[in-house]
Each structure stands twice: as structure tokens, then as C-alpha cells.
C-alpha positions in Angstrom: -83.0 -13.2 160.0 -84.9 -10.0 159.4 -83.2 -6.9 158.0 -83.4 -5.3 161.4 -81.5 -8.3 163.0 -78.9 -8.2 160.2 -78.3 -4.5 160.8 -78.0 -5.0 164.5 -75.6 -7.9 164.0 -73.4 -5.7 161.7 -73.3 -3.0 164.4 -72.2 -5.6 167.0 -69.5 -6.9 164.7 -68.2 -3.3 164.2 -68.4 -2.7 167.9 -66.3 -5.8 168.6 -63.7 -4.8 166.0 -63.6 -1.2 167.4 -63.0 -2.5 170.9 -60.2 -4.7 169.7 -58.5 -1.8 167.9 -58.9 0.5 170.9 -57.4 -2.2 173.2 -54.5 -2.7 170.8 -53.9 1.0 170.6 -53.8 1.3 174.4 -51.4 -1.7 174.6 -49.1 -0.1 172.1 -49.1 3.1 174.1 -48.3 1.3 177.3 -45.4 -0.5 175.7 -44.0 2.7 174.2 -44.4 4.5 177.6 -42.6 1.6 179.4 -39.6 1.6 177.1 -39.4 5.4 177.0 -39.5 5.5 180.8 -36.5 3.2 180.9 -34.5 4.8 178.1 -35.1 8.4 179.4 -34.9 7.4 183.0 -38.3 8.9 183.6 -39.5 7.6 187.0 -42.9 9.4 187.0 -43.7 7.9 183.6 -42.6 4.5 184.7 -44.7 4.6 187.9 -47.8 5.8 185.9 -47.4 3.0 183.5 -47.3 0.4 186.2 -50.8 1.6 187.3 -52.3 2.1 183.8 -53.6 -1.3 182.7 -57.1 -1.1 184.2 -58.6 0.2 181.0 -57.0 -2.7 179.1 -58.5 -5.2 181.5 -61.9 -3.5 181.2 -61.8 -3.7 177.4 -60.9 -7.4 177.6 -64.0 -8.1 179.7 -66.1 -6.0 177.4 -64.9 -7.9 174.3 -65.5 -11.2 176.0 -69.0 -10.3 177.0 -69.9 -9.0 173.6 -68.5 -12.0 171.8 -70.2 -14.5 174.0 -73.5 -12.6 173.6 -73.2 -12.6 169.9 -72.6 -16.3 169.7 -75.5 -17.0 172.0 -78.1 -14.7 170.4 -77.0 -14.4 166.8 -75.8 -18.0 166.1 -73.2 -16.7 163.6 -71.8 -19.1 160.9 -68.8 -19.3 158.6 -66.5 -16.3 158.5 -68.5 -14.3 161.1 -68.1 -17.2 163.6 -64.4 -17.4 162.9 -64.0 -13.7 163.5 -65.8 -13.8 166.8 -64.0 -16.9 168.1 -60.6 -15.6 167.0 -61.4 -12.3 168.7 -61.9 -14.2 171.9 -58.4 -15.6 171.6 -56.7 -12.4 170.4 -58.0 -10.3 173.3 -56.2 -12.6 175.7 -52.9 -12.0 173.8 -53.5 -8.3 173.9 -54.2 -8.3 177.7 -51.0 -10.2 178.3 -49.1 -7.7 176.2 -50.5 -5.0 178.5 -49.3 -7.0 181.5 -45.8 -7.3 179.9 -45.8 -3.5 179.5 -46.5 -3.1 183.2 -43.7 -5.6 184.0 -41.3 -3.6 181.9 -42.3 -0.4 183.7 -41.8 -2.0 187.0 -38.3 -3.0 186.0 -37.7 0.5 184.8 -38.6 1.9 188.2 -36.0 -0.3 189.8 -33.3 0.2 187.2 -33.7 4.0 187.1 -32.9 4.1 190.8 -29.4 2.9 190.1 -26.6 4.1 187.8 -27.3 3.1 184.2 -25.3 0.0 183.3 -24.8 0.7 179.6 -26.2 2.8 176.8 -29.6 1.5 175.7 -29.3 0.8 172.0 -30.4 -2.7 171.3 -33.3 -2.7 173.8 -35.2 0.2 172.0 -34.5 -1.5 168.7 -35.9 -4.7 170.0 -38.9 -2.9 171.4 -39.5 -1.2 168.1 -39.4 -4.5 166.2 -41.8 -6.2 168.8 -44.3 -3.3 168.6 -44.3 -3.3 164.8 -44.9 -7.1 164.8 -47.9 -6.5 167.1 -49.3 -3.7 165.0 -48.9 -5.6 161.8 -50.5 -8.7 163.3 -53.5 -6.7 164.3 -53.7 -5.0 160.9 -53.6 -8.4 159.3 -56.4 -9.7 161.5 -58.7 -6.7 161.0 -58.1 -6.6 157.2 -58.0 -10.4 156.6 -54.5 -10.1 155.2 -52.9 -13.5 155.3 -49.7 -12.4 153.5 -49.1 -9.7 156.1 -49.7 -12.2 158.9 -47.3 -14.6 157.4 -44.7 -11.8 157.3 -45.1 -11.4 161.0 -44.4 -15.1 161.6 -41.2 -14.8 159.5 -39.9 -11.6 161.2 -40.3 -12.9 164.7 -36.9 -14.5 164.4 -35.4 -10.9 164.3 -36.7 -10.3 167.8 -35.4 -13.7 169.0 -32.0 -12.9 167.6 -31.9 -9.5 169.3 -32.8 -11.2 172.6 -29.9 -13.6 172.3 -27.5 -10.8 171.4 -28.6 -8.7 174.4 -28.5 -11.8 176.7 -25.0 -12.6 175.8 -23.8 -9.1 176.2 -25.3 -8.8 179.6 -23.9 -12.1 180.7 -20.4 -10.7 179.8 -21.0 -7.7 182.0 -21.9 -10.0 184.9 -18.9 -12.2 184.4 -16.5 -9.2 184.3 -18.0 -7.4 187.2 -20.3 -9.0 189.8 -21.5 -5.6 190.9 -23.4 -5.3 187.6 -25.5 -8.5 188.2 -28.6 -6.9 189.6 -28.9 -4.3 186.9 -28.0 -6.8 184.1 -30.6 -9.3 185.3 -33.2 -6.5 185.3 -32.3 -5.7 181.7 -32.5 -9.3 180.7 -36.0 -9.4 182.2 -36.9 -6.4 180.1 -35.6 -8.1 176.9 -37.5 -11.3 177.8 -40.7 -9.4 178.2 -40.2 -7.9 174.8 -39.6 -11.3 173.3 -42.9 -12.4 174.8 -44.7 -9.5 173.2 -43.4 -10.7 169.8 -44.6 -14.2 170.7 -48.1 -12.9 171.3 -47.9 -11.0 168.0 -47.2 -14.3 166.3 -50.2 -15.8 168.1 -52.4 -13.0 166.7 -50.9 -13.5 163.2 -51.7 -17.2 163.3 -55.3 -16.3 164.2 -55.3 -13.8 161.3 -54.4 -16.5 158.9 -57.1 -18.8 160.3 -59.6 -16.0 159.8 -58.5 -15.3 156.2 -58.1 -18.8 155.0 -59.8 -21.1 157.5 -56.5 -22.9 158.0 -54.8 -23.5 161.4 -51.1 -22.8 161.1 -50.3 -22.9 164.8 -47.0 -24.7 165.7 -46.1 -25.1 162.0 -45.8 -21.4 160.8 -46.6 -22.4 157.2 -49.4 -21.3 154.9 
């Protein structure tokens, strides 16, 4: 390829990376808003968050369009091809995390209309862990850091353990007082959505390892 085409290709790669990072930042913001709306019982914030995923969906479409265009016109090879193809997969995980943030916000709207069942201690902790996993997975992908990506896979168990802890506690509430069932189920759904965010973070971490090492570690979580 000519120098002009090389430079244009580099610009397109940077644009693709920038769009992914922007999308990730918006997903992280939505997740933070959804949890804050629940913990602070902020109905206005919860309602705004349920309606705020359009820009995430738009970015998903832009990433898809740019990636497909680059493959068709530039015929990338080796690491560049791995970056583009993994970006196509990662953008799906990010979009679904955005959907999960909306789901949490919708649960917050319903939960905030009733008396708070219990102090929210473990849920914010779980949310913080899940969000950190997502952030670290994206950092690992962008920087080609296989070690950081592997750390994400190892730390996912912490989120799973918190989910089990929250689930058991809420089951106890329901057994002791059937009047708590609706609120407890709502909180279980919130915890499950956070667990799914962590699962998507591990998907991204697996893709980061593939990008860095050219090795597929899906379903085995080893490097």
C-alpha cells in the first residue's frame, strides 16, 4: 500500500479504538447512574437512565460499520485483523452492558416506589467490582496487556461469590416475611444483572488475550 493509504488506515484504526473507548465510558457512566439511582433512591436519575442508551446503540452501529468497511477495503492482516475482528465482538458485550444498566435502572424505579427492604451495602460493592472488571478488561484490550486480562478472569469469582451471598440473604428475607418477596426479587434481579456485567467483562478479557497472544482462551480461562 502507498504511504497515503497506510496513513488513512492508521487514522481508521485510531477512530475505531476511540469509538470503543467512548462507548465503554458511556456504559460505565450508565452503570454508575443506575446503581446510584437505586442506593440514593433518586427516581429522576433512574428514569433518565432507562432512556439513555440510544447513544450507546448508535456507537455500536458506527463501530460495526467502520470495522466492516476496513476489512472490505483495507484487507488487514495479522494483528490489525485480530484487532478489528475482536472489536466487532467486544462492541456487542459493551452494548449488552448498556442494556443491563437500563434494566437495573428500571428495577430501581420500581424499588424506589416502595419502602427500602434493607440497607444497600453488598450491592454497591458488587457493582464496584463489576465496573472495575469491565474497565480493566477494556484497558487490557486497548493496551494489549494479557496479564491484566488474565487478572480479570481470576477476579470474576469475587463477583460470583457476592451474588451468591446477596441471593441467600434475600431468600432468607422472603422466607421470614412473604411481604418482602416483591422487593427481594427486584434486588435479586439487580444482583443478577451485575453478575452478567462481570461475565461480559470476562468475555472482553478473553478477547484481549487473543489480541495480545493470538491464543483463544474462551471456556478454559488459562493462558
